[in-house]
C-alpha distance (Angstrom), angle and dihedral (degrees) to the residues before:
residue distance angle dihedral
M1 . . .
T2 3.81 . .
F3 3.83 89.6 .
M4 3.83 89.0 70.0
R5 3.84 99.0 49.3
G6 3.79 108.3 109.1
N7 3.79 89.8 -16.2
P8 3.83 111.3 122.5
I9 3.80 92.8 -169.6
G10 3.76 91.3 51.1
I11 3.79 92.0 49.4
L12 3.83 90.2 48.1
L13 3.78 92.3 50.7
A14 3.79 91.4 48.9
A15 3.80 90.4 50.2
L16 3.80 91.5 50.6
I17 3.78 91.2 49.9
L18 3.79 90.5 52.2
L19 3.81 92.8 45.3
S20 3.78 92.2 49.2
G21 3.77 88.7 71.3
C22 3.77 94.6 48.8
V23 3.80 116.2 72.0
T24 3.79 116.0 -177.2
V25 3.80 106.4 -136.4
P26 3.85 112.9 -137.1
K27 3.79 116.3 -119.7
H28 3.81 94.4 -111.4
V29 3.83 90.9 52.8
S30 3.78 90.4 46.9
H31 3.78 89.0 53.6
T32 3.77 91.0 48.3
M33 3.81 89.5 52.2
E34 3.76 90.8 52.1
L35 3.78 92.8 50.9
A36 3.79 91.7 44.9
E37 3.79 91.6 53.6
Q38 3.80 87.4 51.5
G39 3.81 90.1 57.4
N40 3.80 100.7 -101.4
V41 3.78 103.6 158.2
Q42 3.80 97.4 -153.7
A43 3.81 90.9 49.5
Q44 3.81 90.1 48.7
Y45 3.82 90.6 52.7
Q46 3.80 92.2 44.8
L47 3.79 91.2 50.3
G48 3.83 88.4 51.8
L49 3.78 88.9 55.1
D50 3.81 92.4 45.7
Y51 3.80 92.9 53.6
T52 3.78 92.9 41.7
N53 3.79 94.0 51.0
G54 3.84 97.3 32.4
T55 3.83 92.0 -119.3
G56 3.76 110.6 164.0
V57 3.82 90.9 -22.2
R58 3.83 136.8 60.6
Q59 3.80 108.2 -79.8
D60 3.77 108.4 -101.9
Y61 3.83 118.9 166.7
A62 3.80 92.7 -169.1
K63 3.81 92.5 56.4
G64 3.79 89.4 43.0
A65 3.79 91.0 54.4
H66 3.78 90.8 45.1
W67 3.80 92.9 57.4
F68 3.82 93.6 41.2
L69 3.80 87.3 55.3
K70 3.79 92.1 50.3
A71 3.82 90.6 53.5
A72 3.79 92.4 40.6
E73 3.80 90.8 55.8
Q74 3.79 87.6 56.3
G75 3.83 89.3 56.3
K76 3.79 102.9 -103.1
A77 3.81 105.6 154.7
D78 3.83 96.1 -151.0
A79 3.76 89.7 51.9
Q80 3.81 91.7 47.7
F81 3.76 89.1 53.3
M82 3.83 92.8 48.5
T83 3.80 90.2 48.4
G84 3.77 89.2 52.6
A85 3.78 90.1 48.4
A86 3.80 90.5 50.9
Y87 3.83 92.2 53.3
A88 3.81 92.4 42.5
S89 3.82 92.3 53.9
G90 3.81 98.8 31.7
R91 3.82 89.6 -126.3
G92 3.76 108.7 152.6
V93 3.81 93.3 -12.2
P94 3.78 135.1 51.7
R95 3.81 110.7 -79.8
D96 3.76 108.9 -101.0
E97 3.84 119.5 164.8
V98 3.80 94.0 -170.5
T99 3.78 93.2 55.5
A100 3.78 90.4 42.4
Y101 3.79 90.3 55.3
Q102 3.80 92.0 48.3
W103 3.79 91.5 55.7
F104 3.84 94.1 42.7
D105 3.80 86.6 51.7
K106 3.82 92.3 53.0
A107 3.77 91.4 50.9
A108 3.77 92.5 43.1
N109 3.81 89.4 54.6
Q110 3.80 86.2 61.4
G111 3.79 91.2 53.5
H112 3.82 97.1 -103.8
P113 3.87 104.5 165.9
A114 3.80 98.7 -148.5
A115 3.79 90.9 44.4
L116 3.81 90.8 51.5
Y117 3.79 88.0 52.5
Q118 3.83 92.6 49.5
K119 3.80 90.3 47.4
A120 3.80 89.3 51.9
E121 3.80 90.8 48.1
A122 3.77 90.8 50.4
L123 3.79 92.3 50.3
A124 3.78 93.0 44.9
N125 3.80 92.8 51.2
G126 3.77 103.3 29.2
R127 3.83 95.2 -115.4
G128 3.78 110.0 160.8
V129 3.76 92.1 -21.1
T130 3.80 138.3 56.5
K131 3.82 109.8 -76.4
N132 3.79 112.1 -102.1
V133 3.80 113.8 162.7
A134 3.79 92.1 175.1
S135 3.79 90.9 58.4
S136 3.79 91.9 44.7
R137 3.80 89.8 63.6
K138 3.78 90.7 65.7
F139 3.78 94.2 53.4
Y140 3.79 94.3 43.3
E141 3.81 87.2 54.2
K142 3.84 93.4 48.9
A143 3.78 90.6 51.2
A144 3.84 91.9 43.3
R145 3.77 92.0 52.9
L146 3.78 89.0 52.1
G147 3.82 88.2 56.7
H148 3.80 101.5 -98.3
L149 3.81 103.4 156.3
E150 3.80 100.6 -155.2
S151 3.80 90.5 48.9
K152 3.78 90.9 56.0
Y153 3.79 89.3 55.3
S154 3.79 95.9 42.3
L155 3.80 92.0 48.9
G156 3.75 91.2 49.9
V157 3.79 91.7 52.7
L158 3.82 92.0 49.9
L159 3.78 90.7 50.4
L160 3.79 93.4 47.5
T161 3.78 94.6 47.7
G162 3.80 96.7 39.0
R163 3.82 93.6 -125.6
G164 3.77 109.6 159.7
G165 3.81 94.7 7.6
K166 3.75 146.3 -5.6
P167 3.79 116.8 -23.8
D168 3.79 116.3 -112.4
K169 3.79 113.3 -173.4
I170 3.83 93.5 -176.6
M171 3.77 97.2 54.9
G172 3.78 91.4 33.0
N173 3.76 91.7 57.2
A174 3.79 91.1 41.5
W175 3.79 93.2 56.9
I176 3.79 91.5 44.9
L177 3.77 91.6 50.5
A178 3.84 89.3 47.0
A179 3.79 88.6 56.4
A180 3.84 91.6 44.6
N181 3.78 90.0 51.3
K182 3.85 88.2 57.7
G183 3.81 92.4 52.6
H184 3.81 103.1 -91.2
K185 3.83 101.7 152.3
D186 3.81 97.2 -163.3
A187 3.79 89.4 51.4
Q188 3.79 90.9 52.2
T189 3.77 92.0 49.7
L190 3.78 91.6 49.6
F191 3.79 94.1 45.6
D192 3.79 91.2 51.5
T193 3.81 86.0 61.4
T194 3.80 103.4 36.5
S195 3.80 94.5 43.9
K196 3.81 89.6 64.0
K197 3.81 88.0 68.7
L198 3.81 92.3 57.7
S199 3.76 125.8 93.0
T200 3.80 119.0 -123.8
K201 3.79 89.7 -102.6
Q202 3.82 93.1 48.0
L203 3.85 90.8 48.5
R204 3.78 91.7 53.0
K205 3.79 89.8 51.3
V206 3.81 92.3 48.2
K207 3.78 92.1 50.5
A208 3.81 91.9 49.0
L209 3.80 92.1 49.4
A210 3.81 93.0 46.3
K211 3.82 91.5 58.4
K212 3.82 88.4 59.8
L213 3.82 96.6 47.5
């Protein structure tokens, strides 16, 4: 390359190009890799996070999904959730809603709040599983009672509208207010509207219930 001969800038650029393909792996990441290869489930999960976030290694969604799957197959709920998320988004693996649901379901069965929410969403919208709004209510509620904010709001909306079962404006408003009290802006906006349709007695009951949810 004649451009590089005697040209400090050209030499520097060439060096940078070469170095861009060589990432020095920090010792702690190298140790994590070693443990992951040996089958350590926590190390496998951590390596999945490292590759997904580009922490200490070059960001690589495919490698992240690979290690999440390794840990998921060993039963780690967080890894099962992340595997489901990878298939749901198509990040690092081919997008597959059926496979995503299967992994969310496995994590949900272990009481993983975000997985319970994703399972409820899948059932409510027929993503990767037969649509069943009535069944989704149960999983929204499980996640909501574990503190999952979006589930509190979604459950409240279902109860208010009567989707998947009988409408319940008291509990519907209570869940929506519970979400609003935790900073959910859409819940606050909705409650500002729906609460106007409540009597003074009903509003007192809703506020009392929301404090317990």
